[in-house]
C-alpha positions as CSV (number, residue, x, y, z in Angstrom):
1,M,-134.1,-75.7,-159.1
2,N,-136.5,-75.2,-161.9
3,Q,-134.5,-74.0,-164.7
4,E,-133.4,-74.2,-168.0
5,N,-130.5,-75.3,-169.1
6,P,-128.2,-72.4,-168.5
7,A,-125.4,-73.1,-171.3
8,G,-124.7,-70.3,-173.1
9,R,-127.8,-67.9,-171.5
10,R,-125.4,-64.4,-171.0
11,V,-125.9,-62.6,-167.6
12,L,-124.4,-59.4,-167.3
13,V,-123.1,-58.4,-163.8
14,L,-123.7,-54.2,-163.2
15,E,-122.0,-53.5,-159.6
16,D,-119.4,-51.1,-158.5
17,D,-118.0,-53.5,-155.6
18,E,-114.8,-54.9,-157.6
19,T,-115.0,-57.8,-154.8
20,L,-119.2,-58.1,-154.7
21,R,-118.7,-58.0,-158.3
22,L,-116.4,-61.2,-158.6
23,V,-118.7,-63.4,-156.0
24,I,-121.5,-62.4,-157.9
25,S,-119.5,-63.9,-161.4
26,R,-118.0,-66.4,-159.6
27,A,-121.9,-67.5,-158.6
28,L,-123.7,-67.5,-161.7
29,T,-120.5,-69.2,-163.6
30,R,-120.5,-72.0,-161.5
31,A,-123.9,-72.3,-162.6
32,G,-123.2,-72.8,-165.5
33,F,-124.1,-68.8,-167.3
34,D,-122.0,-66.8,-169.9
35,V,-120.8,-63.9,-167.4
36,R,-120.5,-60.5,-168.1
37,A,-119.2,-57.7,-165.9
38,T,-119.2,-54.2,-164.9
39,A,-119.0,-51.2,-162.5
40,S,-120.6,-48.3,-165.2
41,P,-124.0,-48.1,-166.0
42,A,-123.5,-46.2,-169.0
43,S,-121.8,-49.3,-170.1
44,A,-124.5,-51.9,-169.2
45,I,-126.8,-49.5,-170.9
46,E,-124.5,-49.4,-174.0
47,R,-124.2,-53.8,-173.6
48,M,-128.2,-54.4,-173.6
49,G,-129.0,-52.5,-176.0
50,R,-125.9,-53.9,-178.4
51,R,-127.8,-57.3,-177.1
52,D,-124.8,-58.8,-175.8
53,A,-126.5,-60.3,-172.7
54,D,-130.0,-61.9,-171.8
55,L,-130.4,-59.8,-168.3
56,L,-128.9,-57.9,-166.6
57,V,-127.9,-58.5,-162.4
58,A,-128.2,-54.2,-161.1
59,D,-127.2,-52.9,-158.2
60,V,-129.0,-49.8,-156.7
61,L,-126.5,-47.7,-155.8
62,L,-123.7,-46.8,-157.8
63,G,-121.3,-44.0,-157.1
64,D,-123.4,-41.1,-157.3
65,E,-125.9,-42.8,-159.2
66,N,-128.9,-44.3,-158.6
67,F,-130.0,-47.0,-161.0
68,L,-133.4,-47.1,-161.1
69,D,-133.8,-43.9,-162.3
70,R,-132.1,-45.7,-165.3
71,L,-135.4,-48.6,-165.8
72,E,-136.9,-46.8,-167.7
73,E,-134.9,-46.4,-170.3
74,L,-133.5,-49.4,-170.1
75,Q,-137.3,-50.9,-170.4
76,H,-136.8,-48.7,-174.2
77,I,-134.3,-50.3,-175.6
78,R,-134.5,-53.8,-174.0
79,P,-137.9,-54.7,-173.6
80,D,-137.4,-58.1,-174.0
81,A,-134.7,-58.9,-170.9
82,P,-135.1,-59.2,-168.2
83,V,-133.3,-57.2,-165.0
84,L,-132.6,-58.0,-161.3
85,V,-132.6,-54.9,-158.8
86,I,-129.9,-55.9,-155.9
87,S,-129.8,-53.6,-153.3
88,A,-128.8,-52.7,-149.8
89,Q,-132.0,-49.7,-149.4
90,T,-133.7,-50.5,-146.6
91,T,-137.5,-49.4,-147.5
92,A,-140.2,-50.0,-149.1
93,A,-139.5,-47.5,-152.3
94,T,-136.5,-49.6,-153.3
95,A,-138.9,-52.7,-154.0
96,I,-141.8,-50.8,-155.1
97,Q,-140.1,-48.1,-157.6
98,A,-137.4,-51.5,-159.1
99,V,-140.5,-53.7,-160.2
100,R,-142.8,-51.1,-161.4
101,G,-139.4,-49.6,-163.2
102,G,-139.3,-53.3,-164.8
103,A,-137.0,-55.5,-162.8
104,Y,-138.3,-58.8,-162.7
105,E,-137.5,-59.2,-159.2
106,Y,-135.4,-57.6,-156.4
107,L,-132.6,-59.0,-153.9
108,P,-132.2,-56.7,-150.9
109,K,-128.8,-57.2,-149.4
110,P,-127.2,-59.7,-148.1
111,F,-128.3,-62.3,-150.2
112,D,-127.7,-65.7,-150.3
113,L,-126.4,-66.7,-153.8
114,D,-128.3,-69.5,-154.6
115,D,-131.2,-67.5,-154.5
116,L,-129.7,-64.8,-156.8
117,V,-128.9,-68.2,-159.5
118,E,-132.6,-69.6,-158.7
119,A,-134.3,-65.5,-159.5
120,V,-131.7,-65.5,-162.7
121,S,-132.9,-68.9,-164.1
122,R,-136.2,-68.4,-163.2
123,A,-136.5,-65.0,-165.1
124,L,-134.5,-67.0,-168.2
125,A,-137.1,-69.3,-168.2
126,T,-140.1,-67.2,-168.5
127,G,-139.1,-64.7,-170.6
128,E,-141.2,-61.3,-168.3
129,R,-141.3,-58.3,-166.9
130,T,-143.2,-58.2,-164.2
131,G,-142.7,-54.2,-163.8
132,Q,-144.9,-51.4,-165.9
133,Q,-143.1,-48.5,-167.6
134,R,-142.8,-45.7,-164.8
135,S,-140.7,-42.1,-164.3
136,G,-140.2,-40.6,-161.1
137,T,-139.6,-41.8,-157.4
138,N,-141.7,-43.2,-154.9
139,P,-142.2,-41.4,-151.6
140,F,-142.4,-44.3,-149.5
141,P,-140.3,-43.7,-146.3
142,D,-141.6,-44.8,-143.7
143,L,-141.5,-48.6,-144.3
144,V,-138.3,-49.3,-143.7
145,G,-135.9,-52.7,-142.3
146,Q,-133.7,-55.0,-143.0
147,S,-134.3,-57.6,-141.4
148,P,-135.9,-60.8,-143.4
149,A,-139.2,-60.5,-142.7
150,M,-139.8,-57.1,-143.4
151,Q,-137.6,-57.4,-147.0
152,T,-140.3,-60.2,-148.0
153,A,-143.1,-57.5,-147.3
154,F,-140.9,-55.4,-149.3
155,R,-140.9,-58.0,-152.4
156,V,-144.9,-58.6,-151.7
157,L,-145.9,-54.8,-151.6
158,A,-144.0,-54.2,-154.7
159,R,-146.0,-57.6,-156.8
160,L,-148.9,-56.3,-155.5
161,S,-148.6,-52.9,-156.8
162,Q,-148.9,-54.3,-160.0
163,T,-152.5,-55.5,-159.2
164,G,-155.9,-54.4,-158.4
165,A,-157.3,-57.0,-155.8
166,P,-158.5,-56.4,-152.5
167,V,-155.0,-56.8,-149.8
168,L,-155.5,-58.1,-146.4
169,F,-152.4,-56.7,-143.9
170,T,-152.5,-58.7,-141.3
171,G,-149.8,-57.8,-137.7
172,P,-149.8,-56.4,-134.6
173,D,-151.6,-53.7,-133.4
174,G,-149.1,-50.6,-134.1
175,S,-146.9,-52.9,-136.3
176,G,-147.2,-50.5,-139.4
177,R,-150.2,-52.4,-141.4
178,A,-152.4,-49.2,-142.1
179,S,-149.2,-47.0,-143.1
180,A,-148.0,-50.4,-145.8
181,A,-151.4,-50.2,-146.6
182,R,-151.5,-46.8,-147.9
183,T,-147.5,-47.2,-149.4
184,L,-149.2,-49.5,-151.3
185,H,-151.4,-47.4,-152.4
186,R,-149.6,-44.6,-154.0
187,A,-148.0,-46.9,-155.2
188,G,-150.8,-48.9,-157.3
189,K,-153.0,-45.3,-157.8
190,P,-151.1,-42.3,-157.6
191,G,-153.4,-39.7,-156.9
192,K,-156.1,-40.9,-155.8
193,A,-157.8,-40.1,-152.9
194,L,-157.9,-42.9,-150.1
195,V,-161.0,-43.4,-148.0
196,E,-160.5,-44.5,-144.3
197,A,-162.9,-46.4,-141.8
198,G,-162.7,-48.6,-138.7
199,P,-165.7,-50.5,-137.8
200,D,-167.7,-47.6,-135.5
201,R,-167.6,-45.2,-138.5
202,L,-169.0,-48.4,-141.0
203,R,-171.8,-49.0,-138.4
204,R,-172.6,-45.0,-138.9
205,E,-172.2,-44.4,-142.1
206,G,-172.8,-47.6,-143.9
207,P,-172.9,-47.5,-147.6
208,D,-171.8,-44.2,-148.0
209,V,-167.9,-45.4,-146.5
210,F,-168.0,-46.7,-149.7
211,S,-169.4,-44.1,-152.0
212,E,-167.0,-41.5,-150.9
213,A,-164.6,-43.7,-152.1
214,R,-165.5,-44.7,-156.1
215,G,-162.7,-44.8,-158.3
216,G,-159.5,-44.5,-155.3
217,G,-158.9,-46.5,-152.4
218,L,-160.7,-47.6,-148.8
219,L,-158.9,-48.7,-145.9
220,L,-161.0,-50.8,-144.0
221,R,-159.5,-51.2,-140.1
222,R,-159.4,-53.8,-137.1
223,A,-161.6,-56.5,-138.9
224,E,-161.6,-59.1,-136.1
225,R,-163.8,-56.0,-134.6
226,W,-166.3,-56.5,-137.1
227,D,-169.8,-57.5,-135.5
228,A,-172.5,-59.2,-137.7
229,G,-173.9,-55.8,-139.0
230,V,-170.8,-55.1,-140.5
231,Q,-169.9,-58.3,-142.2
232,D,-172.5,-57.8,-143.7
233,L,-172.9,-54.6,-145.2
234,V,-169.1,-54.7,-146.0
235,L,-169.9,-57.9,-148.2
236,E,-173.2,-56.5,-149.7
237,Q,-170.9,-53.6,-150.0
238,L,-168.0,-55.4,-152.8
239,T,-169.8,-56.2,-155.1
240,T,-170.0,-51.9,-156.0
241,L,-167.0,-51.6,-155.8
242,G,-165.8,-51.8,-159.1
243,D,-162.5,-49.9,-159.6
244,T,-162.4,-49.0,-156.2
245,R,-159.3,-50.7,-154.0
246,L,-159.9,-52.2,-151.3
247,Y,-157.4,-52.7,-148.1
248,V,-158.5,-54.0,-144.6
249,T,-155.9,-54.3,-141.3
250,A,-156.4,-56.8,-138.7
251,L,-154.9,-59.2,-137.0
252,A,-153.2,-62.0,-137.3
253,S,-156.4,-64.2,-135.9
254,V,-158.8,-62.1,-138.1
255,R,-159.8,-64.9,-140.3
256,Q,-161.6,-66.7,-137.0
257,S,-163.7,-63.3,-136.2
258,L,-165.6,-63.5,-140.4
259,V,-167.8,-65.4,-142.1
260,P,-165.7,-67.3,-144.9
261,A,-167.2,-65.7,-148.0
262,L,-166.4,-62.1,-146.5
263,F,-162.8,-63.0,-145.4
264,E,-162.2,-64.9,-149.2
265,R,-162.9,-61.8,-150.5
266,I,-160.5,-59.4,-148.9
267,A,-157.6,-61.5,-148.3
268,V,-157.1,-62.0,-152.4
269,G,-153.8,-60.6,-150.9
270,H,-151.9,-60.5,-148.3
271,V,-149.2,-58.9,-146.7
272,E,-148.0,-59.9,-143.0
273,M,-146.6,-56.5,-141.3
274,P,-143.6,-58.7,-138.5
275,P,-143.7,-58.0,-134.8
276,L,-141.2,-55.1,-133.5
277,R,-139.5,-57.7,-131.2
278,T,-138.3,-59.6,-134.6
279,R,-137.1,-57.1,-136.6
280,G,-133.9,-57.2,-135.1
281,D,-131.6,-54.1,-135.6
282,D,-134.4,-52.9,-137.4
283,R,-135.7,-51.0,-134.5
284,L,-132.3,-49.1,-134.1
285,R,-132.9,-47.8,-138.4
286,L,-136.9,-46.9,-137.5
287,F,-136.0,-45.1,-134.5
288,E,-133.4,-43.1,-136.2
289,H,-135.1,-43.1,-138.6
290,F,-138.5,-41.2,-136.9
291,L,-136.0,-38.8,-135.1
292,K,-135.5,-37.3,-138.5
293,K,-138.7,-37.9,-139.5
294,H,-139.5,-35.2,-136.7
295,G,-137.2,-32.8,-137.8
296,R,-134.8,-34.0,-135.7
297,S,-131.2,-34.7,-137.4
298,D,-128.1,-33.5,-135.2
299,F,-128.5,-36.3,-132.8
300,S,-126.1,-39.1,-132.1
301,L,-127.3,-41.9,-129.9
302,A,-125.4,-43.3,-126.8
303,R,-124.5,-46.8,-127.1
304,D,-126.5,-47.6,-123.8
305,A,-129.3,-45.7,-125.5
306,A,-128.9,-47.8,-128.5
307,S,-128.4,-51.2,-127.6
308,F,-131.8,-50.3,-125.2
309,I,-134.0,-49.3,-128.2
310,N,-132.5,-52.8,-129.5
311,A,-132.9,-55.1,-126.3
312,Y,-137.1,-53.2,-125.5
313,P,-139.3,-55.7,-126.2
314,W,-142.0,-52.2,-127.8
315,P,-145.1,-53.5,-127.0
316,G,-147.1,-50.7,-128.3
317,E,-144.8,-51.8,-131.6
318,V,-144.2,-49.7,-134.5
319,A,-146.1,-46.7,-133.1
320,E,-144.9,-46.7,-129.5
321,L,-141.1,-46.5,-131.1
322,E,-142.1,-43.2,-133.7
323,R,-144.4,-41.9,-130.9
324,T,-141.2,-42.0,-128.3
325,A,-138.7,-40.7,-131.1
326,A,-141.1,-38.1,-131.5
327,R,-140.7,-36.7,-127.9
328,L,-137.0,-36.6,-128.3
329,A,-137.1,-35.1,-131.2
330,V,-139.4,-32.1,-130.2
331,Q,-138.1,-31.6,-126.7
332,G,-135.1,-33.6,-125.9
333,D,-132.2,-32.0,-125.2
334,R,-129.3,-31.4,-127.8
335,G,-126.5,-32.9,-129.3
336,M,-125.8,-36.7,-127.6
337,L,-129.1,-38.8,-126.6
338,G,-128.3,-41.2,-124.0
339,L,-130.1,-43.8,-121.6
340,A,-132.1,-41.3,-119.1
341,A,-133.5,-38.9,-122.1
342,L,-135.1,-42.1,-124.1
343,Q,-136.7,-43.4,-120.4
344,E,-138.0,-40.7,-120.0
345,A,-139.5,-40.2,-123.2
346,L,-140.7,-43.8,-123.5
347,G,-142.7,-42.8,-120.2
348,A,-141.7,-46.1,-118.7
349,P,-137.9,-45.1,-116.8
350,V,-136.9,-49.5,-116.5
351,T,-134.1,-50.5,-118.0
352,P,-134.7,-53.9,-119.8
353,G,-133.6,-56.5,-117.4
354,T,-134.5,-54.7,-114.4
355,Q,-136.9,-56.8,-111.9
356,T,-139.7,-54.5,-111.7
357,A,-141.4,-54.0,-114.9
358,L,-141.6,-58.1,-114.8
359,E,-142.4,-58.5,-111.2
360,E,-145.3,-55.7,-111.9
361,A,-146.4,-57.9,-114.9
362,V,-146.5,-61.2,-113.7
363,R,-148.1,-59.7,-110.4
364,A,-151.1,-58.0,-112.9
365,F,-151.1,-62.1,-115.2
366,V,-151.3,-63.5,-111.6
367,A,-154.2,-61.8,-110.3
368,S,-156.3,-62.1,-113.2
369,R,-155.8,-66.1,-113.6
370,L,-157.1,-65.8,-109.4
371,S,-159.9,-64.1,-111.2
372,E,-160.7,-66.6,-113.5
373,N,-160.0,-69.5,-110.4
374,S,-157.5,-70.9,-112.6
375,Q,-155.4,-73.8,-110.8
376,E,-152.8,-74.1,-113.8
377,I,-151.4,-70.5,-112.5
378,A,-147.4,-71.9,-112.5
379,N,-147.5,-73.6,-115.4
380,D,-149.0,-70.9,-117.5
381,T,-147.1,-67.9,-116.1
382,G,-143.3,-70.3,-116.5
383,S,-144.4,-70.6,-120.2
384,I,-145.0,-67.4,-120.6
385,V,-142.2,-66.1,-119.5
386,D,-140.1,-68.5,-121.0
387,R,-141.8,-68.2,-124.1
388,A,-141.1,-64.4,-124.3
389,M,-137.3,-64.7,-122.8
390,I,-136.6,-67.1,-125.6
391,E,-138.3,-65.2,-128.3
392,T,-136.6,-62.1,-127.5
393,V,-133.0,-64.1,-127.2
394,L,-133.6,-65.5,-130.4
395,A,-134.3,-62.8,-132.0
396,H,-131.3,-60.2,-130.7
397,C,-129.1,-63.4,-132.1
398,G,-131.0,-63.3,-135.6
399,G,-132.3,-66.9,-134.6
400,V,-128.8,-68.3,-133.9
401,R,-129.8,-71.0,-131.0
402,R,-125.9,-71.1,-130.3
403,D,-125.9,-67.7,-129.5
404,A,-129.0,-67.8,-127.5
405,A,-128.2,-70.4,-125.5
406,Q,-124.8,-68.6,-124.0
407,F,-126.5,-65.2,-123.8
408,L,-129.5,-67.8,-121.7
409,G,-126.6,-69.3,-119.6
410,L,-128.2,-72.8,-121.2
411,N,-126.4,-75.1,-123.3
412,R,-127.6,-75.8,-126.8
413,N,-129.2,-79.3,-125.7
414,T,-131.4,-78.0,-122.5
415,L,-132.1,-74.8,-125.4
416,A,-133.2,-77.1,-127.3
417,R,-135.5,-79.3,-124.6
418,R,-136.9,-75.6,-123.7
419,L,-138.2,-75.2,-127.6
420,A,-139.1,-77.9,-128.3
421,A,-142.0,-77.6,-124.7
422,L,-143.0,-74.5,-125.7
423,G,-143.8,-75.9,-129.4
424,M,-141.1,-73.5,-131.1
425,D,-138.9,-76.1,-132.1
426,G,-139.6,-75.4,-136.0
427,G,-136.1,-74.5,-137.0
428,G,-133.6,-71.7,-136.6
429,D,-129.9,-72.2,-137.2
430,E,-127.5,-73.8,-134.8
């Protein structure tokens, strides 16, 4: 751990959950810090003003109060004191508002205590505050998630909101790349227009697209589909951007499609949007969020419907999930939403685990390989089915192989061998 000697360094913990307050205090005390604690935001502000502590660890929601609303006040009275924000809130707005309000770091609950100690040590060692003073809130509700991958994306977005560098957003089609770019633009350039263009518009309008975005933001989509002419155009126009901020969306393989000079210019910052199938229970959280977004607040989901949402692979990613939720919101029956209504809204009324969808997918794949005169159909099909099956079960189990093996009906050694054979043995909790 990279840290200066913690002896004598004073940390104030602001947390209204008595058990968590005690756990955090003990962990920091064991690490050598002089720890004080309180459940009162007013007391925390007053004690920091008296210089009773060198650093504040603060929860966001404290009773009826949102501590993010007081970061500006704290920054005025103790601009030298780092603040670490911890929160169970699951939107990008929390991470962005925390960092822009002056917080040194944002840690989502649940967090590893070692990560907290490391963050405290790092903050006290550097003595820096990475945020900027800003009042008000950030209304960015569409990026929702508690999964580790989404929380990582939130933290990256928060840090990038402090810069004007070009940012590349990668991930599967429909995974929320453009939504993340719009979120970052609203955070970094509030009130400034964002111009969006795909490959076809770039071919048609050329430099006019860049002129229209002057001084605001420019979101260029599907970079993996840029032909040589579009790449030359973008590379040439990058020198004219001035204070226009550039955002680019693409598949993860985009580097193979672009000339190196262009890739290096657009990927100064990078945000990876994870596939929906790896986000665990975030699928249900997102579904409920989209129901409310599209006007359905009087709902409850039947247990089998909720299980379906977290088990279905959502090949169309977040975009498909939102479309399904929107259909239910505008045309579904009132009250309890059951599995039948969900399947009807999805447009593919097949329960996860039934044979029909899988058989049709296998037939289509085998037919495609036959048209290519492939002589490795058995191996290729088996590998694809195995990979999809194991990835889905591991995601459902949060990466815990022991639990995944139980769902698969395998022992752990057999699962380990299958993972190794598929090149998937890069780690995971036992």
